[in-house]
N, C-alpha and C positions, 0 to 999 in steps of 0.2 A: 132520525134514525132508522138502516135496518138491522133488524134484531136474526138472526136463524141460531137451529143450531146442529153441525157435524157430526153424524153419526161415521165409522168406518172403522176398516179394521187397518189396526198399527203392529204393524211386523216387526217393529223391533218389540212389543212388547205379544205378540202372538193373540191379540183379542180386542175387542173392542173398546176406542176412546169416543170421546164426547168435548166436546170444545164450544163453545160461547159467541159468537163473531158477531163486532155494530160495525157498520159499515154505514160511511152518510150516504142520506138520499140523493137519484140520481140528483136533484134541480137546486143541490149544491156543491158541487161540484163542479164550481166556474171559479175561475180565477177573480179574487178579490183587486182587482186595478184594471182587468182588460174586461171580465165578463166570459169570459171563450170561456166555452166548455172543456174539460179537468180531461183527458184524454192518457195522464200517465199513471206511475205508479204511483197508489200511496204507501206514504210514512205510516207506520204498526206500533205499538202497545203492545208487550205480552203482559197479562196484567197478572198476577198469578194468589190465589188463594188460598188461608190458615189450613189451620192444622185440622181437621175435622171436615172441613167445606169441602168444596166440590165446583164445577166448573161456572155452578149457575150462583152463585154467592156473593157475587160484586150487583153481577144485576138486581138480586132481588134485596140485597139489602141496604146496600148504596144506592144513588140516583146516577151515577155513573153514563146509562144515558140518556137524561135531560142534561147535564154538564156536560153533552160532548156536542150536545145537538147545537147547546147555548152560544160557539164558534163557530159559524159556518166558514168563519174567511180562513181558516186551518183542515182542511177534513183528514178524519184521521182514523185508522182499522183500528180496531179493541179489540184485540182475544183472550180466551179467557178458556186454558186450556186445563182438566183433571189430573192430579197425579197418585190420587190418594193421601195415606199420613207419609209419604216416602222422602220427605223434608228436599225432591228436588233431587235425588240421586240414583245412583245406579244398585240398588239397592245389594247388602252380600247375602240373604236373604229374602230375594221378589222378584221383582223388576227391571228394567232398564230406565226409571224415567229420567234420570237424566240425559242420556242417547238418545231416548223418546223427541224428549223436550230439543234438544240443542240439535240435533238431526233431523229425527224426516220427518215432524209436524214444519220447520218452518218449509221445507222441501215440500209437502204434497201443499203447505198454503198456497206458494208462490204459483202450482199448478190451475188451482181455479178459482183466483182472486189476485186482481190487481194491487199486488204487493211487490214496494217493494223491495230488494232485499240489500243496499246501498246501507252501510255502517250510519251516515249522519240522517236515515232515515228509521232509523229502527233502536225501538227504546224497551225499558223491561222494569217492570214494578211491580212489588209486591207488602202484603202484611201478615205477621208474625213470623212463620214457617216460611209462607213467602217473600220474604223478606228477607231470606235466611237465604231463601234458591234467588231470588231477583242480583244479589250482590255474590253469587259464587256463580252465576253460570257468564253473570258481565265483567268478572276480572278473571277466572280462566278465557273468554275472550273479546279479552278486550278493544280487539281491530274487529267487532261484529256490532258497538253500538256506541251512539251519539252517547245516552245518558241511562242512568238508571235510581232508584229509589226502592227504598224501605222506609214501611213503617211499621213501628214497635216491632222491629223486626230482629233474629232469635243469630244478632252479627257474634258472641262469644259463642260459636259450638261446646268449644272446650267447657267453658265455663259451668253452661247448661248441662252439659255431659254429664257434669261435676256433681253437680247442685241437685243431679234432680234426677237418680240413677232411674232404671227403668222398672215399672210394677208393671207393665204385662206384655216383657215384651219385643217393642214396636223398635227403643232405640235398638236393641239389640239385630234383628229384622233389617233394619237398616245400613246400619255401618260394623256392624259385627261383633263381635266376645269385646273388644276393646271399643265399646262405647264411650263408655268415663274415662277416655287417653283419646283426648281429637288433636291436640296441640297441636303444631304440626306436619301433621297427615292434609293429604288433598282435602279435605274439609272444611280443615279449617279457615273463616276470611279472612284473616291475618296473613297468617302465609298468603296467601293467594291475594293480597296484593299486595304484600311485599315484592312478588314473583313476580307481578302486571308491571310494579314498575320497575323493574331490572331489564326488564324483557323488552323499553326504550319503545314500546308499541305506543300509538297517545293512547289517553284511557280516558274513559268515557264520564262525563261530570257525575256529581254519584250527590245523591240528596239524603238524608234519613230525617226519621225527627220518632217522638214518641213521647206519652202523656206524662205526666211528672209522678202519678197512681199507679205506672203500670211497674207491674212486676217487674220489666223486664227497663227498666230505665235505667240502670247501674249500668245495667248489660248496655247500652243503645251512651251513656256516658263514660264506659271506657273506652270504648268504638273510639268514639271525636274524640276524644283528648291524642286517639295515639297516631290516629291518623291527621293527628292537627302537629303536627310533627316533619309531613309526608307534603312540603311546599309545592310541588309538580302534579299534586291531585285537585283537581275543582270540587269543593265539597261545599256542601250546602244544610247544616242542623237547625232543625226547630223543635222546640220544647212546648205542651200546649199542660199551661196548668192547670191539675186539680182531675183530666184525666186518665181513664186506664187502659186496659184491653178488648176495646169498645169499639161498635161499628160508629157511634159519634165521632170519636173519634177519626176512624178511615176514611169515612166520608169526607168530612174536610178537607181529611187529607187528601185524597183524590182530585178531588177539584184544585186546589191549591194545583196539582200536579200539574194539572192539564196546562196551566197560565206559566208556566216554569220549564217545561220543554222547552227543549230549544229546536223547536222544527221551523222549517226552513220557508221563507215566504214563495220562495217560488213552488211549495209542493200547492 
């Protein structure tokens, strides 16, 4: 893989942003059956970091580069943005990270890189806060994504808000004065899921996983049980016995994810 870091001024945020991008090596951009050079646009995975991490975390703490290199027959661009502790939200008292990530960043990347804008070539995944962000974005724009995955995600943001009142004002800055009352709001994954189903739009495939020793395990089980009632959703759930909120789990999950993603063979 080729790995590089983009630094640019984001107009949405009005300050410089950093994004880590992993690209297939030129010699791997060939169609597996014909051997002819690949000259089209490549599918993309937006890989989101967790709370207190940044755009370098997946590269530094997992083997994502090696996993991407292992399957050269399905070339994939991996984009790791940085959003501070914003929960991938247009913050009540802060910056518009949701707008940046869903509108400005894809537009800029399409100008700089051979990146596909087709829904069938677009995937999003993340860990913890990033798992929440992946589902929030994919369910808010189901027509844009083929698949979304959450590892140890905060899938019930309302319960997390009630159980973990902000001590440092972080939740207040993100969600405002009602940060402990998020059920039924546009920040609620349950609401977004129901709205996505009601819209009649094709839904992305969904994957969620969590370690059984993770403090968010019950949070994930509740969402699993809720979504099981929705027969129109293609949903896969995995639990890893004994693992907690840790990189050993997330590293194994991102490797599994790359095999699970519905990447088109003609890409």
